[in-house]
Residue frames as qw, qx, qy, qz and C-alpha x, y, z in Angstrom:
[[0.537, 0.378, -0.335, -0.675, 12.54, -2.95, 12.40],
 [0.900, 0.070, 0.385, -0.193, 10.87, -6.28, 11.47],
 [0.392, -0.335, 0.718, 0.468, 13.20, -8.55, 9.53],
 [0.414, 0.436, 0.758, 0.253, 10.43, -8.90, 6.95],
 [0.136, 0.878, 0.184, -0.421, 10.13, -5.13, 6.44],
 [0.603, 0.306, 0.377, 0.633, 11.11, -3.65, 3.08],
 [0.043, -0.680, -0.048, 0.731, 12.02, -0.07, 2.14],
 [0.547, 0.493, 0.573, 0.361, 10.60, 0.85, -1.28],
 [0.148, -0.275, 0.125, 0.942, 11.55, 3.97, -3.24],
 [0.259, 0.703, 0.662, 0.002, 8.44, 5.79, -4.44],
 [0.262, 0.123, 0.231, 0.929, 8.59, 8.65, -6.96],
 [0.001, 0.770, 0.602, -0.211, 6.30, 11.57, -6.39],
 [0.257, 0.901, 0.205, 0.283, 5.75, 15.22, -7.21],
 [0.263, -0.922, 0.270, -0.088, 8.37, 16.33, -4.66],
 [0.169, 0.624, -0.762, 0.044, 10.97, 13.73, -5.53],
 [0.695, -0.017, -0.719, -0.018, 11.64, 10.16, -4.44],
 [0.471, -0.545, 0.434, -0.541, 10.71, 9.15, -0.91],
 [0.298, 0.142, -0.940, 0.089, 11.36, 5.91, 0.93],
 [0.708, -0.310, -0.008, -0.634, 8.26, 4.06, 2.20],
 [0.090, -0.294, 0.918, -0.250, 8.62, 1.32, 4.80],
 [0.751, -0.068, -0.411, -0.512, 6.47, -1.78, 4.17],
 [0.399, -0.351, 0.761, -0.372, 6.04, -4.00, 7.20],
 [0.681, 0.092, 0.699, -0.197, 5.28, -7.72, 6.83],
 [0.325, 0.529, -0.451, -0.641, 6.18, -7.65, 3.12],
 [0.167, 0.149, -0.943, -0.245, 5.92, -11.45, 2.71],
 [0.415, 0.211, 0.661, -0.589, 2.47, -11.56, 4.19],
 [0.075, 0.214, 0.841, 0.491, 0.15, -13.42, 1.76],
 [0.321, 0.179, 0.174, -0.914, -2.91, -11.28, 1.00],
 [0.806, 0.236, -0.123, -0.529, -4.57, -13.48, -1.62],
 [0.622, -0.349, 0.701, -0.023, -3.80, -17.11, -0.85],
 [0.850, 0.332, 0.409, -0.012, -4.88, -18.82, -4.07],
 [0.651, 0.711, -0.078, 0.253, -2.59, -16.82, -6.46],
 [0.764, -0.344, -0.136, 0.529, -0.14, -16.32, -3.61],
 [0.227, 0.732, 0.019, 0.642, 0.04, -12.46, -3.98],
 [0.558, -0.333, -0.440, 0.620, 1.97, -10.90, -1.13],
 [0.115, -0.913, -0.222, 0.322, 1.79, -7.48, 0.41],
 [0.308, -0.518, 0.408, 0.686, 5.09, -6.63, -1.43],
 [0.280, 0.291, 0.742, 0.535, 3.58, -7.80, -4.77],
 [0.033, 0.834, 0.549, 0.045, 0.66, -5.45, -4.17],
 [0.265, -0.824, 0.027, 0.500, 2.92, -2.50, -3.13],
 [0.334, -0.257, 0.570, 0.705, 5.10, -2.90, -6.22],
 [0.212, 0.528, 0.745, 0.347, 1.91, -3.00, -8.38],
 [0.061, -0.914, -0.364, 0.166, 0.57, 0.15, -6.82],
 [0.325, -0.641, 0.273, 0.639, 3.92, 1.88, -7.37],
 [0.337, 0.051, 0.699, 0.629, 3.94, 0.78, -11.05],
 [0.056, 0.595, 0.666, 0.447, 0.38, 2.09, -11.74],
 [0.261, -0.583, -0.459, 0.617, 0.29, 4.89, -9.17],
 [0.042, -0.271, 0.189, 0.943, 0.71, 7.82, -11.55],
 [0.242, -0.199, -0.692, -0.650, -2.06, 6.61, -13.91],
 [0.316, -0.514, -0.781, 0.159, -4.28, 5.80, -10.89],
 [0.172, -0.529, -0.305, 0.773, -3.98, 9.25, -9.41],
 [0.087, 0.150, -0.391, -0.904, -4.58, 10.90, -12.83],
 [0.281, -0.310, -0.818, -0.396, -7.72, 8.71, -13.38],
 [0.302, -0.579, -0.681, 0.332, -9.06, 9.58, -9.91],
 [0.086, 0.746, 0.220, 0.622, -8.77, 13.30, -10.59],
 [0.151, 0.313, -0.525, 0.777, -7.33, 14.04, -7.14],
 [0.668, -0.471, -0.152, -0.555, -10.46, 12.77, -5.37],
 [0.409, -0.504, 0.663, -0.374, -10.12, 11.11, -1.93],
 [0.682, 0.114, -0.704, -0.164, -9.70, 7.33, -1.80],
 [0.764, -0.517, 0.195, -0.334, -10.69, 5.02, 1.04],
 [0.217, 0.445, -0.856, 0.150, -8.27, 2.58, 2.62],
 [0.901, -0.232, -0.104, -0.352, -9.93, -0.75, 3.38],
 [0.026, 0.548, -0.807, 0.220, -7.82, -2.87, 5.75],
 [0.910, -0.089, -0.337, -0.223, -7.92, -6.57, 6.47],
 [0.273, -0.724, 0.572, -0.272, -6.14, -7.30, 9.75],
 [0.711, -0.207, 0.660, -0.125, -6.61, -11.02, 9.61],
 [0.265, -0.055, 0.814, 0.513, -6.01, -11.60, 5.86],
 [0.266, -0.052, -0.469, -0.841, -8.45, -11.30, 2.97],
 [0.516, -0.381, -0.714, -0.280, -10.97, -13.64, 4.71],
 [0.363, -0.320, -0.613, 0.625, -10.64, -11.96, 8.14],
 [0.055, -0.823, -0.429, 0.368, -12.17, -8.93, 9.71],
 [0.393, 0.406, 0.270, 0.779, -12.17, -5.79, 7.61],
 [0.133, -0.823, -0.362, 0.417, -12.50, -2.14, 8.33],
 [0.423, 0.763, 0.126, 0.473, -11.99, 1.21, 6.63],
 [0.552, -0.238, -0.231, 0.765, -9.11, 3.29, 7.97],
 [0.006, 0.922, 0.385, 0.033, -10.41, 6.77, 8.92],
 [0.251, -0.912, 0.179, 0.270, -7.14, 8.50, 9.78],
 [0.711, 0.631, -0.272, 0.150, -4.35, 8.82, 7.27],
 [0.851, -0.250, -0.133, 0.443, -0.92, 7.50, 8.43],
 [0.269, -0.848, 0.110, 0.443, 1.70, 10.03, 9.59],
 [0.283, -0.397, 0.572, 0.659, 3.53, 11.52, 6.63],
 [0.446, 0.521, 0.703, 0.187, 0.68, 10.94, 4.18],
 [0.179, 0.113, 0.277, 0.937, 0.58, 13.69, 1.46],
 [0.300, 0.303, 0.281, -0.860, -2.16, 16.33, 1.59]]
């Protein structure tokens, strides 16, 4: 496991599960210095309201392999263990 990886507890409809976040200190937005861990914690905090507001509709995952100014792509396959 990467030394920069973090395990985050995430509450869900079937209880709490642990989610591994790799490269937690990676800076996603350089100017305000927001890291991948900052974003993950924010998503956890607003997750329930976000899902409720989306009405169970599918959501796209846009990825930036080289940082916010780098190449971008939309992830087409959900990661292993993603909920239905």
